[in-house]
All heavy atoms as an XYZ file, in Angstrom:
697
protein
N      60.502     29.367    -83.877
C      61.851     29.452    -83.445
C      62.201     30.859    -82.996
O      61.400     31.761    -82.986
N      63.407     31.015    -82.629
C      63.881     32.292    -82.150
C      64.425     32.174    -80.743
O      64.383     31.126    -80.117
N      64.935     33.272    -80.231
C      65.474     33.288    -78.874
C      64.380     33.659    -77.888
O      63.702     34.670    -78.077
C      66.607     34.309    -78.777
C      67.850     33.916    -79.535
C      69.004     34.813    -79.157
C      69.159     35.870    -80.221
N      70.234     36.807    -79.941
N      64.180     32.874    -76.833
C      63.183     33.237    -75.830
C      63.549     34.543    -75.147
O      64.694     34.770    -74.773
C      63.230     32.080    -74.829
C      63.898     30.970    -75.543
C      64.799     31.590    -76.555
N      62.566     35.416    -75.003
C      62.782     36.682    -74.333
C      63.387     37.769    -75.207
O      63.628     38.871    -74.744
N      63.630     37.471    -76.493
C      64.214     38.475    -77.386
C      63.106     39.242    -78.090
O      62.192     38.653    -78.652
C      65.114     37.811    -78.421
C      65.598     38.786    -79.476
C      66.564     39.733    -79.177
C      65.074     38.766    -80.755
C      66.995     40.639    -80.130
C      65.498     39.655    -81.714
C      66.452     40.593    -81.402
O      66.870     41.482    -82.341
N      63.184     40.546    -78.042
C      62.253     41.413    -78.741
C      63.038     42.218    -79.772
O      63.955     42.942    -79.405
C      61.564     42.377    -77.771
C      60.650     41.697    -76.812
C      61.088     41.325    -75.557
C      59.343     41.431    -77.158
C      60.251     40.699    -74.668
C      58.489     40.809    -76.277
C      58.936     40.445    -75.032
N      62.687     42.095    -81.063
C      63.421     42.883    -82.057
C      63.144     44.374    -81.886
O      62.072     44.774    -81.436
C      62.871     42.373    -83.389
C      61.569     41.747    -83.062
C      61.650     41.271    -81.646
N      64.112     45.163    -82.234
C      63.943     46.614    -82.122
C      63.241     47.145    -83.367
O      63.150     46.476    -84.390
C      65.296     47.312    -81.973
O      66.049     47.095    -83.162
C      66.060     46.794    -80.767
N      62.755     48.373    -83.267
C      62.096     49.028    -84.388
C      63.066     49.906    -85.177
O      62.650     50.720    -85.983
C      60.940     49.897    -83.884
C      59.795     49.108    -83.326
C      59.109     49.554    -82.217
C      59.387     47.934    -83.915
C      58.045     48.841    -81.704
C      58.323     47.214    -83.417
C      57.652     47.665    -82.308
N      64.356     49.771    -84.938
C      65.344     50.640    -85.574
C      65.379     50.487    -87.096
O      65.703     51.428    -87.808
C      66.734     50.365    -85.003
C      66.815     50.701    -83.521
O      66.008     51.549    -83.065
O      67.657     50.116    -82.825
N      65.050     49.313    -87.627
C      65.137     49.072    -89.062
C      63.870     49.488    -89.820
O      63.835     49.387    -91.040
C      65.408     47.597    -89.310
N      62.862     49.951    -89.131
C      61.630     50.351    -89.803
C      61.826     51.666    -90.565
O      62.567     52.539    -90.113
C      60.497     50.517    -88.788
C      60.010     49.245    -88.105
C      58.929     49.583    -87.088
C      59.478     48.254    -89.110
N      61.145     51.815    -91.707
C      61.320     53.043    -92.486
C      60.674     54.283    -91.853
O      61.083     55.396    -92.128
C      60.655     52.710    -93.827
C      59.718     51.606    -93.535
C      60.291     50.853    -92.388
N      59.681     54.100    -91.007
C      59.043     55.239    -90.355
C      59.477     55.306    -88.894
O      59.824     54.301    -88.283
C      57.533     55.171    -90.467
C      56.932     53.888    -89.986
N      57.529     53.036    -89.097
C      55.763     53.288    -90.274
C      56.779     51.988    -88.854
N      55.692     52.100    -89.565
N      59.487     56.469    -88.313
C      59.967     56.585    -86.933
C      58.963     56.015    -85.930
O      57.763     56.226    -86.028
C      60.132     58.091    -86.734
C      59.208     58.703    -87.723
C      59.148     57.768    -88.896
N      59.476     55.244    -84.995
C      58.694     54.714    -83.890
C      59.364     55.209    -82.619
O      60.571     55.013    -82.435
C      58.653     53.173    -83.919
C      57.897     52.619    -82.737
C      58.042     52.677    -85.224
N      58.626     55.887    -81.736
C      59.286     56.526    -80.595
C      59.879     55.563    -79.571
O      60.871     55.884    -78.938
C      58.179     57.364    -79.965
C      56.916     56.740    -80.416
C      57.195     56.142    -81.762
N      59.281     54.368    -79.402
C      59.751     53.454    -78.359
C      59.894     52.046    -78.905
O      59.209     51.660    -79.833
C      58.767     53.397    -77.193
C      58.526     54.712    -76.539
C      57.293     55.316    -76.597
C      59.533     55.356    -75.851
C      57.051     56.521    -75.988
C      59.318     56.568    -75.236
C      58.074     57.157    -75.301
N      60.763     51.269    -78.289
C      60.846     49.847    -78.561
C      59.913     49.122    -77.596
O      59.509     49.668    -76.571
C      62.277     49.347    -78.381
C      63.156     49.756    -79.534
O      62.754     49.654    -80.686
N      64.349     50.231    -79.225
N      59.558     47.884    -77.923
C      58.631     47.142    -77.068
C      59.273     46.778    -75.728
O      58.645     46.868    -74.685
C      58.172     45.863    -77.777
C      57.289     46.078    -78.995
C      56.996     44.741    -79.659
C      56.004     46.765    -78.612
N      60.510     46.330    -75.758
C      61.184     45.945    -74.532
C      62.038     47.102    -74.043
O      62.874     47.618    -74.774
C      62.053     44.708    -74.754
C      62.778     44.265    -73.520
C      62.106     43.649    -72.495
C      64.122     44.502    -73.380
C      62.766     43.254    -71.348
C      64.789     44.117    -72.241
C      64.105     43.497    -71.222
N      61.828     47.498    -72.820
C      62.590     48.567    -72.171
C      62.536     49.873    -72.967
O      63.559     50.384    -73.435
C      64.039     48.123    -71.966
C      64.773     48.988    -70.954
O      64.105     49.692    -70.179
O      66.011     48.943    -70.943
N      61.345     50.442    -73.125
C      61.203     51.641    -73.955
C      61.937     52.868    -73.412
O      62.328     53.739    -74.178
C      59.702     51.880    -73.982
C      59.170     51.196    -72.791
C      60.079     50.031    -72.540
N      62.151     52.943    -72.112
C      62.806     54.111    -71.525
C      64.249     53.828    -71.111
O      64.862     54.607    -70.402
C      62.009     54.614    -70.324
C      60.603     54.997    -70.679
C      59.543     54.235    -70.246
C      60.355     56.104    -71.478
C      58.245     54.578    -70.583
C      59.063     56.451    -71.824
C      58.014     55.687    -71.372
N      64.770     52.677    -71.526
C      66.166     52.271    -71.238
C      66.452     52.233    -69.742
O      67.527     52.605    -69.293
C      67.149     53.206    -71.931
C      66.894     53.417    -73.403
C      67.447     52.300    -74.211
C      67.402     52.625    -75.681
N      66.448     51.862    -76.420
N      65.478     51.768    -68.964
C      65.655     51.712    -67.511
C      66.521     50.531    -67.071
O      67.168     50.592    -66.034
C      64.290     51.636    -66.823
C      63.381     52.851    -67.032
C      62.022     52.608    -66.405
C      64.026     54.092    -66.465
N      66.528     49.443    -67.836
C      67.304     48.273    -67.415
C      68.635     48.166    -68.154
O      69.306     47.146    -68.066
C      66.497     46.996    -67.639
O      66.308     46.777    -69.018
N      69.015     49.220    -68.841
C      70.265     49.187    -69.613
C      71.474     48.982    -68.703
O      72.369     48.220    -69.018
C      70.411     50.479    -70.410
C      71.550     50.483    -71.374
C      71.544     51.743    -72.207
C      72.600     51.694    -73.276
N      72.588     52.887    -74.109
N      71.487     49.654    -67.572
C      72.636     49.556    -66.671
C      72.356     48.662    -65.464
O      73.114     48.690    -64.508
C      73.034     50.954    -66.192
O      71.945     51.532    -65.485
N      71.295     47.865    -65.516
C      70.959     46.986    -64.390
C      71.887     45.774    -64.360
O      72.377     45.319    -65.395
C      69.512     46.527    -64.498
N      72.102     45.269    -63.161
C      72.949     44.093    -63.012
C      72.194     42.856    -63.511
O      70.965     42.855    -63.580
C      73.330     43.907    -61.538
O      72.176     43.581    -60.789
N      72.921     41.799    -63.855
C      72.248     40.570    -64.300
C      71.299     40.003    -63.236
O      70.252     39.445    -63.569
C      73.391     39.605    -64.571
C      74.572     40.472    -64.851
C      74.362     41.706    -64.013
N      71.640     40.164    -61.961
C      70.766     39.678    -60.895
C      69.447     40.448    -60.876
O      68.378     39.871    -60.689
C      71.451     39.791    -59.527
C      72.636     38.861    -59.348
C      73.922     39.443    -59.933
O      73.983     40.667    -60.174
O      74.852     38.646    -60.163
N      69.540     41.775    -61.072
C      68.330     42.592    -61.081
C      67.475     42.270    -62.313
O      66.246     42.234    -62.236
C      68.694     44.072    -61.071
C      67.495     44.975    -60.929
C      67.884     46.429    -60.767
C      66.627     47.276    -60.637
N      66.946     48.689    -60.536
N      68.105     42.022    -63.445
C      67.372     41.646    -64.652
C      66.672     40.297    -64.463
O      65.528     40.114    -64.865
C      68.307     41.588    -65.852
C      68.751     42.945    -66.335
C      69.649     42.815    -67.551
C      70.145     44.170    -68.014
N      71.035     44.061    -69.178
N      67.366     39.341    -63.851
C      66.774     38.023    -63.600
C      65.602     38.141    -62.629
O      64.572     37.492    -62.804
C      67.827     37.062    -63.053
N      65.749     38.983    -61.619
C      64.666     39.207    -60.661
C      63.463     39.850    -61.346
O      62.313     39.461    -61.109
C      65.161     40.093    -59.522
O      64.098     40.472    -58.690
N      63.713     40.824    -62.219
C      62.631     41.464    -62.955
C      61.921     40.500    -63.886
O      60.698     40.547    -64.033
N      62.687     39.605    -64.524
C      62.088     38.599    -65.403
C      61.190     37.666    -64.612
O      60.069     37.355    -65.039
C      63.186     37.812    -66.115
C      62.715     36.677    -67.012
C      61.895     37.224    -68.179
C      63.903     35.883    -67.525
N      61.642     37.220    -63.451
C      60.828     36.344    -62.610
C      59.556     37.047    -62.148
O      58.471     36.458    -62.151
C      61.644     35.872    -61.401
C      60.949     34.906    -60.466
C      60.590     33.621    -61.200
C      61.815     34.610    -59.270
N      59.665     38.313    -61.786
C      58.480     39.078    -61.380
C      57.489     39.195    -62.530
O      56.279     39.080    -62.340
C      58.882     40.466    -60.889
C      59.599     40.467    -59.566
C      60.064     41.858    -59.205
C      60.932     41.837    -57.957
N      61.460     43.165    -57.637
N      57.980     39.425    -63.734
C      57.111     39.565    -64.903
C      56.424     38.241    -65.235
O      55.238     38.209    -65.571
C      57.920     40.055    -66.098
C      57.098     40.398    -67.295
C      56.180     41.581    -67.074
O      56.500     42.458    -66.261
O      55.127     41.620    -67.730
N      57.140     37.140    -65.129
C      56.546     35.823    -65.382
C      55.463     35.529    -64.355
O      54.364     35.078    -64.692
C      57.633     34.730    -65.382
C      58.508     34.880    -66.630
C      57.026     33.338    -65.314
C      59.724     34.005    -66.646
N      55.746     35.800    -63.082
C      54.747     35.562    -62.041
C      53.539     36.471    -62.202
O      52.407     36.059    -61.940
C      55.369     35.731    -60.658
C      56.281     34.577    -60.302
O      56.139     33.483    -60.828
N      57.232     34.833    -59.435
N      53.747     37.705    -62.644
C      52.638     38.623    -62.894
C      51.749     38.077    -64.011
O      50.517     38.121    -63.918
C      53.184     40.003    -63.270
C      52.091     41.017    -63.445
O      51.038     40.915    -62.846
N      52.342     42.003    -64.286
N      52.348     37.554    -65.073
C      51.575     36.965    -66.160
C      50.796     35.748    -65.708
O      49.638     35.547    -66.106
N      51.396     34.930    -64.876
C      50.696     33.745    -64.358
C      49.503     34.145    -63.497
O      48.420     33.560    -63.607
C      51.663     32.886    -63.541
C      52.700     32.201    -64.380
C      53.712     31.474    -63.523
N      54.683     30.775    -64.353
C      55.845     30.344    -63.925
N      56.199     30.545    -62.662
N      56.670     29.737    -64.740
N      49.687     35.139    -62.656
C      48.594     35.605    -61.805
C      47.468     36.206    -62.645
O      46.284     35.996    -62.357
C      49.111     36.627    -60.798
C      48.133     37.112    -59.740
C      47.650     35.948    -58.901
C      48.787     38.156    -58.873
N      47.814     36.916    -63.709
C      46.795     37.474    -64.600
C      46.000     36.370    -65.276
O      44.772     36.474    -65.425
C      47.455     38.378    -65.639
N      46.665     35.292    -65.695
C      45.952     34.173    -66.314
C      45.018     33.492    -65.322
O      43.886     33.124    -65.672
C      46.943     33.162    -66.888
C      47.608     33.633    -68.156
S      48.600     32.369    -68.953
C      50.062     32.394    -67.938
N      45.461     33.329    -64.082
C      44.600     32.729    -63.061
C      43.379     33.603    -62.830
O      42.261     33.110    -62.719
C      45.394     32.510    -61.749
C      46.414     31.393    -61.939
C      44.455     32.188    -60.594
C      47.375     31.239    -60.781
N      43.572     34.922    -62.778
C      42.450     35.837    -62.592
C      41.475     35.782    -63.746
O      40.252     35.759    -63.546
N      41.988     35.743    -64.963
C      41.121     35.675    -66.141
C      40.309     34.387    -66.139
O      39.096     34.402    -66.392
C      41.961     35.766    -67.415
C      41.188     35.687    -68.718
C      40.286     36.896    -68.858
C      42.129     35.590    -69.878
N      40.939     33.274    -65.833
C      40.213     32.009    -65.794
C      39.227     31.958    -64.635
O      38.228     31.264    -64.706
C      41.175     30.825    -65.776
C      41.644     30.469    -67.148
C      42.886     30.871    -67.588
C      40.827     29.778    -68.019
C      43.314     30.580    -68.869
C      41.238     29.467    -69.300
C      42.486     29.864    -69.730
N      39.485     32.707    -63.575
C      38.506     32.815    -62.495
C      37.233     33.479    -62.987
O      36.121     33.011    -62.706
N      37.379     34.569    -63.738
C      36.209     35.249    -64.301
C      35.487     34.360    -65.304
O      34.255     34.304    -65.339
C      36.613     36.571    -64.958
C      36.739     37.697    -63.983
C      37.954     38.032    -63.439
C      35.621     38.425    -63.604
C      38.075     39.065    -62.537
C      35.718     39.465    -62.696
C      36.960     39.785    -62.162
N      36.249     33.650    -66.162
C      35.624     32.755    -67.135
C      34.888     31.621    -66.436
O      33.773     31.249    -66.834
C      36.678     32.184    -68.091
C      37.293     33.166    -69.068
C      38.420     32.511    -69.849
C      36.256     33.720    -70.012
N      35.476     31.070    -65.391
C      34.830     29.975    -64.657
C      33.544     30.439    -63.992
O      32.526     29.751    -64.040
C      35.781     29.424    -63.587
O      36.941     28.909    -64.177
N      33.586     31.616    -63.386
C      32.396     32.137    -62.703
C      31.286     32.446    -63.701
O      30.104     32.268    -63.398
C      32.748     33.384    -61.903
C      31.591     34.002    -61.160
C      30.977     33.115    -60.101
O      31.695     32.277    -59.518
O      29.764     33.243    -59.849
N      31.640     32.893    -64.898
C      30.597     33.198    -65.877
C      29.951     31.937    -66.438
O      28.779     31.945    -66.797
C      31.160     34.045    -67.025
O      32.039     33.286    -67.820
N      30.681     30.832    -66.485
C      30.124     29.580    -66.994
C      29.393     28.796    -65.909
O      28.356     28.204    -66.164
C      31.224     28.703    -67.587
C      31.654     29.095    -68.965
C      30.566     28.938    -69.992
O      30.004     29.918    -70.432
N      30.251     27.738    -70.372
N      29.967     28.754    -64.707
C      29.392     27.989    -63.597
C      29.211     28.946    -62.419
O      30.129     29.146    -61.633
C      30.312     26.818    -63.191
C      29.676     25.991    -62.082
C      30.658     25.952    -64.377
N      28.029     29.565    -62.307
C      27.809     30.520    -61.212
C      28.045     29.878    -59.843
O      27.595     28.765    -59.574
C      26.352     30.934    -61.394
C      26.070     30.690    -62.837
C      26.884     29.488    -63.203
N      28.801     30.564    -59.020
C      29.108     30.057    -57.690
C      30.411     29.282    -57.616
O      30.830     28.868    -56.536
N      31.073     29.072    -58.745
C      32.313     28.291    -58.736
C      33.485     29.067    -58.135
O      34.429     28.460    -57.629
C      32.671     27.842    -60.155
O      32.923     28.956    -60.982
N      33.422     30.389    -58.182
C      34.449     31.231    -57.564
C      33.728     32.099    -56.536
O      33.109     33.098    -56.887
C      35.176     32.105    -58.610
C      36.277     32.919    -57.953
C      35.749     31.247    -59.725
N      33.781     31.710    -55.260
C      32.989     32.407    -54.246
C      33.242     33.911    -54.173
O      32.319     34.681    -53.918
C      33.406     31.720    -52.943
C      33.888     30.376    -53.344
C      34.495     30.558    -54.700
N      34.455     34.359    -54.421
C      34.745     35.791    -54.333
C      34.080     36.582    -55.458
O      33.886     37.786    -55.330
C      36.256     36.015    -54.370
N      33.707     35.928    -56.544
C      33.105     36.610    -57.681
C      31.604     36.362    -57.810
O      30.984     36.835    -58.762
C      33.803     36.182    -58.981
C      35.280     36.553    -59.099
C      35.870     35.969    -60.362
C      35.453     38.050    -59.068
N      31.035     35.627    -56.861
C      29.605     35.330    -56.924
C      28.807     36.625    -56.836
O      29.007     37.438    -55.951
C      29.197     34.378    -55.780
O      29.971     33.185    -55.898
C      27.731     34.031    -55.848
N      27.927     36.830    -57.806
C      27.105     38.026    -57.850
C      27.750     39.195    -58.565
O      27.089     40.180    -58.851
N      29.031     39.113    -58.847
C      29.732     40.188    -59.544
C      29.729     39.929    -61.050
O      29.521     40.835    -61.839
C      31.175     40.329    -59.024
C      31.159     40.727    -57.551
C      31.961     41.340    -59.841
C      32.515     40.728    -56.897
N      29.959     38.684    -61.420
C      30.043     38.297    -62.828
C      28.704     37.709    -63.255
O      28.177     36.818    -62.607
C      31.166     37.258    -63.040
C      31.244     36.839    -64.491
C      32.493     37.819    -62.573
N      28.171     38.226    -64.360
C      26.899     37.704    -64.864
C      27.124     36.367    -65.567
O      28.151     36.170    -66.220
C      26.270     38.678    -65.853
C      25.883     39.985    -65.233
C      25.178     40.874    -66.202
N      25.901     40.920    -67.485
C      25.540     41.639    -68.521
N      24.457     42.377    -68.462
N      26.246     41.636    -69.627
N      26.160     35.449    -65.473
C      26.290     34.168    -66.184
C      26.306     34.382    -67.695
O      25.659     35.284    -68.225
C      25.042     33.396    -65.765
C      24.569     34.056    -64.528
C      24.984     35.490    -64.614
N      27.037     33.532    -68.396
C      27.149     33.597    -69.844
C      26.794     32.234    -70.403
O      27.414     31.228    -70.052
C      28.567     33.997    -70.249
C      28.796     34.060    -71.726
C      28.174     35.034    -72.500
C      29.632     33.154    -72.369
C      28.378     35.102    -73.861
C      29.842     33.219    -73.723
C      29.215     34.192    -74.468
O      29.421     34.251    -75.822
N      25.786     32.190    -71.273
C      25.326     30.913    -71.825
C      25.985     30.565    -73.147
O      25.773     29.486    -73.678
C      23.807     30.943    -72.027
C      23.066     30.987    -70.701
O      23.612     30.468    -69.712
O      21.962     31.555    -70.665
N      26.766     31.459    -73.709
C      27.391     31.210    -75.006
C      28.619     30.328    -74.889
O      28.965     29.827    -73.825
N      29.251     30.135    -76.009
C      30.471     29.330    -76.071
C      31.672     30.248    -75.862
O      32.015     31.049    -76.735
C      30.561     28.634    -77.426
C      31.810     27.834    -77.641
C      31.966     26.699    -76.638
O      30.971     26.031    -76.331
O      33.094     26.505    -76.155
N      32.321     30.144    -74.700
C      33.441     31.017    -74.367
C      34.612     30.791    -75.317
O      35.261     31.732    -75.754
C      33.889     30.802    -72.909
C      32.865     31.422    -71.989
C      35.250     31.400    -72.654
C      33.192     31.324    -70.539
N      34.880     29.556    -75.677
C      36.010     29.239    -76.551
C      35.616     29.274    -78.019
O      36.356     28.800    -78.872
C      36.584     27.866    -76.182
C      37.085     27.787    -74.746
S      38.272     29.056    -74.300
C      39.730     28.395    -75.013
N      34.475     29.874    -78.336
C      33.993     29.956    -79.713
C      34.976     30.565    -80.691
O      35.123     30.056    -81.807
N      35.675     31.645    -80.336
C      36.623     32.222    -81.297
C      37.771     31.289    -81.673
O      38.440     31.509    -82.670
C      37.161     33.450    -80.575
C      36.094     33.822    -79.624
C      35.479     32.524    -79.180
N      37.990     30.249    -80.892
C      39.097     29.337    -81.179
C      38.654     28.085    -81.920
O      39.455     27.184    -82.142
C      39.807     28.955    -79.877
C      40.317     30.153    -79.133
C      39.680     30.595    -77.997
C      41.405     30.858    -79.598
C      40.129     31.708    -77.318
C      41.867     31.979    -78.927
C      41.230     32.400    -77.785
N      37.391     27.997    -82.289
C      36.909     26.841    -83.039
C      37.203     27.021    -84.522
O      37.391     28.133    -85.012
C      35.403     26.637    -82.840
O      34.718     27.803    -83.277
C      35.086     26.367    -81.374
N      37.203     25.934    -85.255
C      37.555     25.978    -86.675
C      36.492     26.681    -87.515
O      36.814     27.273    -88.535
C      37.771     24.559    -87.205
N      35.228     26.626    -87.103
C      34.162     27.218    -87.910
C      33.702     28.572    -87.397
O      32.583     28.993    -87.660
C      32.983     26.253    -87.989
C      32.418     25.922    -86.612
O      33.091     26.242    -85.611
O      31.339     25.344    -86.540
N      34.565     29.290    -86.689
C      34.198     30.590    -86.130
C      34.162     31.658    -87.215
O      35.080     31.756    -88.035
C      35.190     31.004    -85.051
C      34.939     32.380    -84.500
C      33.876     32.613    -83.654
C      35.753     33.443    -84.850
C      33.636     33.875    -83.142
C      35.537     34.710    -84.350
C      34.469     34.930    -83.494
N      33.107     32.438    -87.255
C      33.061     33.615    -88.120
C      32.196     34.670    -87.450
O      31.237     34.349    -86.753
C      32.505     33.271    -89.499
O      31.132     32.972    -89.400
N      32.556     35.901    -87.625
C      31.802     37.006    -86.998
C      30.511     37.248    -87.734
O      29.502     37.586    -87.151
C      32.675     38.271    -86.960
C      33.868     38.034    -86.049
C      31.877     39.455    -86.462
C      34.868     39.166    -86.018
N      30.513     37.084    -89.048
C      29.331     37.393    -89.843
C      28.618     36.145    -90.293
O      29.069     35.155    -90.565
C      29.720     38.232    -91.058
C      30.440     39.488    -90.668
C      31.793     39.627    -90.888
C      29.769     40.531    -90.052
C      32.473     40.768    -90.524
C      30.426     41.682    -89.682
C      31.772     41.802    -89.931
Protein backbone atom coordinates (compact mmCIF):
# COMPACT_ATOMS: atom_id res chain seq x y z
CA UNK A 1 0.00 0.00 0.00
CA UNK A 2 0.88 3.62 0.01
CA UNK A 3 0.60 6.54 -2.36
CA UNK A 4 2.00 5.98 -5.86
CA UNK A 5 4.89 8.29 -6.59
CA UNK A 6 5.38 9.28 -2.93
CA UNK A 7 8.91 9.14 -1.56
CA UNK A 8 9.32 9.65 2.19
CA UNK A 9 11.86 12.23 3.24
CA UNK A 10 14.91 11.53 5.38
CA UNK A 11 14.09 14.38 7.77
CA UNK A 12 13.04 12.03 10.61
CA UNK A 13 16.27 10.02 10.59
CA UNK A 14 18.56 10.43 13.61
CA UNK A 15 21.69 10.89 11.47
CA UNK A 16 22.11 13.60 8.85
CA UNK A 17 21.46 12.67 5.23
CA UNK A 18 22.44 15.38 2.74
CA UNK A 19 19.77 14.69 0.10
CA UNK A 20 16.29 13.24 -0.22
CA UNK A 21 15.62 10.58 -2.85
CA UNK A 22 13.04 12.61 -4.76
CA UNK A 23 14.14 16.04 -5.97
CA UNK A 24 17.41 16.24 -4.01
CA UNK A 25 18.27 19.74 -5.25
CA UNK A 26 14.70 21.15 -4.98
CA UNK A 27 14.57 21.81 -8.73
CA UNK A 28 10.87 20.97 -9.13
CA UNK A 29 9.70 22.83 -6.03
CA UNK A 30 8.44 25.81 -8.01
CA UNK A 31 7.52 23.91 -11.20
CA UNK A 32 4.01 24.10 -12.57
CA UNK A 33 1.76 21.03 -12.37
CA UNK A 34 1.99 20.67 -16.16
CA UNK A 35 5.79 20.60 -16.02
CA UNK A 36 5.70 18.06 -13.18
CA UNK A 37 3.29 15.85 -15.15
CA UNK A 38 5.52 16.12 -18.22
CA UNK A 39 8.58 15.18 -16.15
CA UNK A 40 6.74 12.19 -14.67
CA UNK A 41 5.79 10.95 -18.14
CA UNK A 42 9.38 11.35 -19.34
CA UNK A 43 10.66 9.39 -16.33
CA UNK A 44 8.15 6.57 -16.90
CA UNK A 45 9.07 6.35 -20.58
CA UNK A 46 12.78 6.36 -19.69
CA UNK A 47 12.21 3.42 -17.32
CA UNK A 48 10.27 1.52 -19.98
CA UNK A 49 13.03 2.06 -22.54
CA UNK A 50 15.64 0.87 -20.02
CA UNK A 51 13.65 -2.32 -19.41
CA UNK A 52 13.38 -2.97 -23.15
CA UNK A 53 17.14 -2.48 -23.50
CA UNK A 54 17.89 -4.82 -20.60
CA UNK A 55 15.65 -7.53 -22.02
CA UNK A 56 17.33 -7.07 -25.39
CA UNK A 57 20.69 -7.92 -23.81
CA UNK A 58 19.16 -10.85 -21.90
CA UNK A 59 17.51 -12.18 -25.07
CA UNK A 60 20.71 -11.92 -27.09
CA UNK A 61 22.71 -13.73 -24.40
CA UNK A 62 20.23 -16.63 -24.32
CA UNK A 63 19.45 -16.87 -28.05
CA UNK A 64 22.39 -15.63 -30.15
CA UNK A 65 21.17 -13.69 -33.16
CA UNK A 66 17.78 -12.84 -31.68
CA UNK A 67 18.67 -9.13 -31.50
CA UNK A 68 20.48 -8.27 -34.74
CA UNK A 69 21.96 -5.02 -33.39
CA UNK A 70 23.66 -6.92 -30.55
CA UNK A 71 24.91 -9.91 -32.54
CA UNK A 72 28.59 -10.42 -31.78
CA UNK A 73 28.58 -7.87 -28.97
CA UNK A 74 26.96 -9.97 -26.25
CA UNK A 75 28.53 -13.31 -25.38
CA UNK A 76 26.21 -16.34 -25.12
CA UNK A 77 25.25 -17.39 -21.60
CA UNK A 78 24.36 -21.02 -20.88
CA UNK A 79 23.30 -20.52 -17.26
CA UNK A 80 19.89 -19.83 -15.82
CA UNK A 81 19.28 -16.08 -16.18
CA UNK A 82 16.29 -16.10 -13.81
CA UNK A 83 18.15 -18.26 -11.28
CA UNK A 84 18.23 -15.60 -8.54
CA UNK A 85 14.43 -15.51 -8.60
CA UNK A 86 13.92 -19.24 -8.06
CA UNK A 87 12.87 -20.62 -4.68
CA UNK A 88 16.00 -22.75 -4.22
CA UNK A 89 18.56 -20.07 -5.10
CA UNK A 90 21.63 -19.79 -2.88
CA UNK A 91 25.04 -18.26 -3.52
CA UNK A 92 26.93 -20.83 -1.48
